[in-house]
C-alpha positions as CSV (number, residue, x, y, z in Angstrom):
1,M,291.5,-29.0,51.3
2,V,287.9,-28.9,52.7
3,A,285.5,-30.3,50.4
4,C,283.0,-28.2,48.4
5,H,280.2,-30.2,47.3
6,G,277.6,-31.9,50.2
7,R,278.0,-31.0,53.3
8,G,280.7,-29.2,55.6
9,R,281.8,-30.0,58.7
10,E,279.2,-29.2,61.1
11,G,276.2,-31.2,58.5
12,V,275.2,-28.2,56.5
13,T,275.3,-26.9,53.3
14,E,277.6,-23.7,52.0
15,R,274.1,-22.5,50.6
16,E,272.2,-23.1,53.9
17,K,275.7,-21.2,55.7
18,V,274.4,-18.3,53.2
19,F,271.1,-18.2,53.5
20,G,271.8,-18.3,57.6
21,A,274.7,-15.6,57.4
22,I,271.9,-13.4,55.7
23,G,270.0,-14.4,58.1
24,H,272.0,-12.1,60.4
25,L,272.5,-16.1,62.6
26,A,275.4,-16.6,64.7
27,P,277.6,-19.1,62.3
28,D,279.3,-21.8,63.9
29,R,281.7,-20.8,61.1
30,T,281.2,-18.1,58.5
31,P,280.8,-19.1,54.9
32,Y,282.9,-17.7,52.6
33,H,284.1,-17.4,48.3
34,V,288.0,-16.6,47.3
35,T,288.0,-16.1,43.4
36,F,291.1,-14.9,41.0
37,T,292.5,-13.0,38.6
38,A,293.7,-15.3,35.6
39,P,298.2,-14.1,37.1
40,A,296.7,-15.4,39.9
41,R,295.1,-18.4,39.8
42,T,298.5,-19.4,38.1
43,R,300.3,-19.0,40.7
44,M,298.4,-19.9,43.4
45,A,298.4,-24.0,40.9
46,E,301.7,-23.6,40.6
47,F,302.0,-23.0,44.3
48,Y,299.8,-25.4,45.0
49,G,301.1,-27.9,42.4
50,D,297.4,-28.9,41.3
51,P,295.2,-27.3,38.1
52,D,292.2,-28.3,39.9
53,F,292.6,-26.5,43.5
54,E,289.9,-24.4,43.6
55,A,287.6,-27.5,43.2
56,G,289.4,-28.0,46.4
57,L,288.6,-24.5,47.8
58,G,285.4,-24.8,50.3
59,N,283.8,-21.0,47.8
60,C,279.9,-21.6,49.6
61,L,278.2,-19.5,45.9
62,E,277.3,-21.8,41.9
63,I,278.2,-18.4,40.5
64,M,276.7,-18.3,36.8
65,R,277.0,-16.2,34.0
66,M,273.9,-13.8,31.9
67,R,276.5,-12.3,29.6
68,L,277.0,-14.2,26.2
69,P,281.5,-14.8,25.5
70,Y,283.6,-12.2,24.1
71,R,285.1,-12.9,21.1
72,Q,288.8,-12.3,20.0
73,L,289.3,-10.1,17.1
74,Q,291.4,-11.9,14.2
75,D,293.0,-8.8,13.6
76,R,294.1,-7.5,17.2
77,P,294.1,-10.9,19.5
78,S,295.1,-8.4,22.3
79,V,291.2,-7.1,21.6
80,W,288.8,-8.6,22.8
81,E,284.4,-7.5,21.8
82,D,281.4,-8.0,24.6
83,E,278.0,-8.7,23.1
84,W,278.0,-4.5,23.3
85,G,279.9,-3.8,20.6
86,V,282.7,-2.7,23.3
87,Q,285.8,-3.3,22.7
88,W,287.7,-4.6,25.8
89,D,292.2,-4.3,25.1
90,R,294.1,-6.8,26.8
91,S,297.5,-6.5,26.5
92,I,298.3,-5.1,29.8
93,D,295.1,-5.4,32.3
94,T,294.5,-9.5,30.8
95,D,291.4,-10.1,33.1
96,I,288.9,-7.6,31.8
97,G,291.0,-5.1,30.3
98,T,291.0,-1.3,29.0
99,V,288.0,0.1,26.8
100,C,289.4,1.1,23.5
101,N,286.4,1.9,21.4
102,R,283.3,4.0,21.4
103,K,280.3,2.3,20.2
104,V,277.0,5.5,21.8
105,T,277.1,8.9,20.7
106,K,274.4,10.9,21.3
107,E,273.9,11.6,17.0
108,S,273.7,7.7,17.2
109,L,272.1,5.9,20.2
110,P,268.5,5.9,18.5
111,R,270.7,3.8,15.9
112,Y,272.3,1.5,18.2
113,H,271.2,-2.7,18.1
114,Y,270.7,-3.4,21.0
115,P,271.4,-6.8,22.6
116,D,269.5,-8.9,22.2
117,P,268.2,-10.2,25.9
118,A,267.1,-13.5,25.5
119,A,269.8,-15.0,22.6
120,P,269.8,-18.6,23.1
121,T,273.0,-19.3,24.1
122,R,272.9,-17.1,27.3
123,F,271.2,-19.2,29.7
124,A,272.1,-22.4,28.0
125,G,275.2,-23.0,30.9
126,F,272.2,-22.8,33.3
127,P,270.9,-26.6,34.1
128,R,274.8,-27.8,34.5
129,A,275.9,-25.4,36.8
130,I,272.7,-25.5,39.1
131,E,273.4,-29.5,39.0
132,A,276.7,-28.9,40.1
133,A,276.3,-26.7,42.6
134,G,275.8,-29.5,45.4
135,G,275.2,-27.4,47.8
136,R,276.1,-24.7,47.2
137,F,274.1,-20.7,47.7
138,V,273.8,-21.0,43.7
139,V,273.6,-16.9,42.0
140,A,273.6,-15.2,38.3
141,T,275.0,-12.8,37.7
142,L,274.8,-9.5,35.7
143,A,278.4,-7.2,35.4
144,F,278.3,-4.0,34.3
145,T,274.9,-3.5,34.9
146,L,273.8,0.7,34.7
147,F,276.1,2.5,35.0
148,E,279.4,0.8,33.8
149,R,277.7,0.1,30.9
150,A,276.5,3.1,30.3
151,W,280.2,5.0,30.0
152,T,282.3,1.5,28.0
153,L,279.1,2.8,25.8
154,A,279.3,6.6,25.2
155,G,282.5,7.4,27.6
156,M,283.3,8.5,30.8
157,E,282.8,12.2,30.5
158,E,280.1,11.8,27.9
159,V,278.3,9.9,30.6
160,L,279.0,12.5,33.8
161,M,278.9,15.4,31.9
162,A,274.9,14.6,30.6
163,M,274.3,13.2,34.1
164,A,275.6,17.2,35.1
165,G,273.7,18.7,32.7
166,G,270.4,17.2,32.9
167,D,270.3,16.0,29.0
168,P,268.2,13.4,28.3
169,F,271.0,12.2,26.6
170,A,271.4,10.5,29.7
171,D,268.1,9.1,30.0
172,E,267.6,7.9,27.1
173,L,271.0,5.5,27.9
174,F,270.0,4.6,30.5
175,D,266.8,3.4,30.1
176,G,268.3,1.4,26.9
177,I,270.5,-0.3,29.0
178,L,267.6,-1.3,32.2
179,G,265.1,-2.5,29.5
180,F,268.1,-5.0,28.6
181,D,268.6,-6.1,32.2
182,E,264.6,-6.2,32.9
183,E,264.9,-9.2,30.4
184,V,268.1,-10.8,31.0
185,V,267.3,-11.0,34.7
186,R,263.0,-12.6,34.3
187,G,265.4,-14.9,32.0
188,A,267.2,-15.4,34.5
189,L,264.5,-15.9,37.6
190,R,263.4,-19.0,35.7
191,F,265.3,-21.0,37.0
192,P,266.2,-21.9,40.7
193,V,268.6,-19.7,41.7
194,D,269.1,-18.5,45.4
195,G,270.0,-15.3,44.0
196,V,270.6,-12.8,41.8
197,R,273.7,-10.6,42.1
198,F,274.6,-6.8,40.4
199,G,277.7,-5.5,39.2
200,D,277.7,-2.0,38.9
201,D,280.9,0.4,40.3
202,W,279.9,3.8,41.4
203,G,282.3,4.5,44.0
204,Q,286.2,5.7,43.8
205,Q,289.1,5.5,46.9
206,Q,287.3,9.1,48.1
207,G,283.3,8.9,47.0
208,L,280.9,8.2,45.0
209,I,282.1,9.0,41.1
210,M,278.9,11.3,40.3
211,G,278.0,12.3,43.6
212,P,274.8,11.4,45.6
213,V,272.2,13.4,44.0
214,L,273.0,12.2,40.6
215,W,273.2,8.6,41.9
216,R,270.0,9.3,43.5
217,K,268.6,10.7,40.9
218,Y,269.8,8.8,37.7
219,I,270.7,5.4,39.3
220,R,268.4,5.1,42.0
221,P,265.1,4.6,40.6
222,R,266.3,2.9,37.8
223,V,268.4,-0.4,40.1
224,A,265.0,-0.2,42.0
225,R,263.5,-1.9,39.9
226,L,265.7,-4.4,39.0
227,Y,265.9,-4.8,42.7
228,G,261.8,-5.3,42.4
229,L,261.9,-8.2,39.9
230,V,264.7,-10.4,42.1
231,K,262.5,-9.6,45.3
232,S,259.3,-10.6,44.4
233,A,260.6,-13.0,43.0
234,G,261.3,-14.6,46.7
235,K,265.2,-14.1,46.1
236,K,267.9,-12.2,47.1
237,V,269.8,-9.6,45.6
238,F,273.7,-9.6,45.7
239,I,275.5,-6.0,44.7
240,H,279.3,-5.7,43.6
241,C,280.1,-2.0,43.8
242,C,284.2,-1.3,44.2
243,G,284.8,2.2,46.1
244,R,283.5,4.3,48.6
245,I,280.0,4.4,48.7
246,D,279.3,4.3,52.1
247,E,277.0,7.7,51.7
248,I,273.8,5.8,49.9
249,L,274.1,2.2,52.5
250,P,270.6,3.4,53.8
251,D,269.2,4.2,50.4
252,L,270.0,0.4,48.8
253,I,269.2,-0.3,52.1
254,E,265.6,0.5,51.0
255,C,265.8,-0.5,47.5
256,G,265.6,-4.5,48.5
257,V,269.7,-5.5,48.9
258,D,270.0,-8.4,50.4
259,V,273.9,-8.5,50.4
260,F,277.4,-5.6,49.5
261,N,280.7,-6.8,48.7
262,P,283.0,-6.0,47.9
263,F,283.1,-4.8,51.6
264,Q,286.7,-2.5,50.3
265,P,288.8,-2.5,53.9
266,E,290.5,0.8,52.3
267,V,288.3,2.7,51.8
268,M,285.5,1.8,54.5
269,D,285.8,1.3,58.8
270,V,284.1,-2.1,57.7
271,V,283.5,-2.9,61.7
272,D,281.6,0.4,62.2
273,I,280.2,0.0,58.7
274,K,278.9,-4.0,59.7
275,R,278.1,-2.0,63.5
276,R,276.1,0.2,61.3
277,Y,274.0,-1.5,59.1
278,G,274.7,-5.1,59.4
279,K,270.8,-5.5,60.9
280,H,269.6,-5.0,57.6
281,M,272.0,-6.0,55.4
282,T,275.3,-8.5,54.7
283,F,278.2,-7.6,54.0
284,F,280.6,-9.9,51.4
285,G,284.4,-9.6,51.4
286,G,286.7,-7.5,53.9
287,I,290.1,-9.0,53.2
288,S,292.6,-6.1,52.4
289,T,293.4,-6.9,49.0
290,Q,295.2,-3.6,47.9
291,K,296.8,-4.1,51.1
292,T,297.5,-7.1,53.3
293,L,297.3,-10.0,50.7
294,P,300.1,-8.4,48.2
295,F,302.6,-6.7,51.2
296,G,301.6,-8.2,53.6
297,T,303.4,-11.2,56.3
298,V,301.8,-14.8,56.8
299,A,300.9,-13.8,60.4
300,Q,299.7,-10.4,59.4
301,V,296.9,-12.1,56.8
302,K,296.2,-14.5,59.9
303,D,295.0,-12.0,62.5
304,E,293.2,-9.8,59.5
305,V,291.3,-12.8,58.4
306,R,291.2,-13.9,62.2
307,A,289.7,-10.8,64.1
308,L,287.5,-10.0,60.5
309,L,285.1,-13.6,61.8
310,E,285.1,-12.6,64.8
311,T,284.2,-9.1,65.1
312,V,282.6,-8.6,61.3
313,G,281.6,-12.4,61.3
314,K,280.2,-13.1,65.5
315,H,276.6,-12.2,64.7
316,G,276.2,-13.5,61.0
317,G,276.0,-11.1,58.4
318,Y,278.9,-11.7,57.0
319,I,280.8,-13.8,53.7
320,A,283.9,-14.2,53.9
321,A,286.0,-13.0,50.5
322,P,288.8,-10.7,49.3
323,A,287.1,-7.4,48.7
324,H,287.8,-8.8,44.9
325,D,289.2,-11.1,42.8
326,V,292.5,-12.2,44.4
327,P,295.0,-9.5,42.3
328,R,298.8,-11.0,40.4
329,D,300.1,-8.9,43.0
330,A,299.9,-11.3,45.8
331,K,302.0,-13.8,47.7
332,A,300.9,-17.0,46.9
333,E,301.5,-18.0,50.7
334,N,299.8,-15.3,52.1
335,V,296.9,-16.2,50.1
336,A,297.2,-19.9,51.1
337,A,297.5,-18.8,54.9
338,M,293.9,-17.1,54.4
339,L,292.7,-19.9,53.0
340,E,294.0,-22.1,56.0
341,I,291.9,-19.6,58.0
342,L,289.2,-19.9,56.2
343,Q,288.8,-23.7,56.6
344,G,289.6,-23.2,59.8
345,R,292.8,-25.7,59.6
């Protein structure tokens, strides 16, 4: 596998390749980034006979999380609690888990104590990670940015009903989360990062969960403030948002998004989307995790990845990757075939 530190075969660092992609420059080789769910990581370590196989992938990003570690509950070992007090049952989904409590209601919100955005340990690992990044592009990432954080705290139905009904509870909850997010982002920007990635799933397979009208009322003005903090610091804005959300891509471009992920081929025509918006936005993802990696053949995987590199990646504006972390049901030989093409072997 291609080593991920220092300069690649063309004498260009992975960081420079990412800046080139964002600048829509035709690449000598498209940058790529591949991450794994825990079960898939275990399977690939066995496949390669190397528990440290990820060190040699050639990934282009160094990703640093801005959240505090979850804590495992002693009386319920399958349940983990995050810094917001949200509890996640990992008995089925061993990576993220399923929310199994309700921390906030309309009545209790005024008494809710938000996490400390300046917690001393929040950025403790940043200096070492930045030093170890070598030639990779450094991204600080904030997951569950706004909508996802709201519904994990208060419940999906409650948040959507409050948004649909114009209940002040929605504004109060979103504003409380936004205040935390802004302080955390300011903290991250004190470090020499290249960009900030925001994670907030607004989509489902058929479109926006809350629809474009409510998204523009509640979400757009708040994420525009967050993205503006990053842009004013001269850094790049990445977002991760699952689902079919192509109807708001023009909004995201106007808000300052530089890189959109995960670019799911199951819900978007990735070639058409790149043609329509590729002059203004870089796309990150595109390799099918719902169909090709778990159910395709090695030949089909290689054909799909080659086609993406030759079409979507032709004029820059593309970071190749699976449309999400490699899932547990992905075939090991398919993942190896994808990596073979990405690495130019």
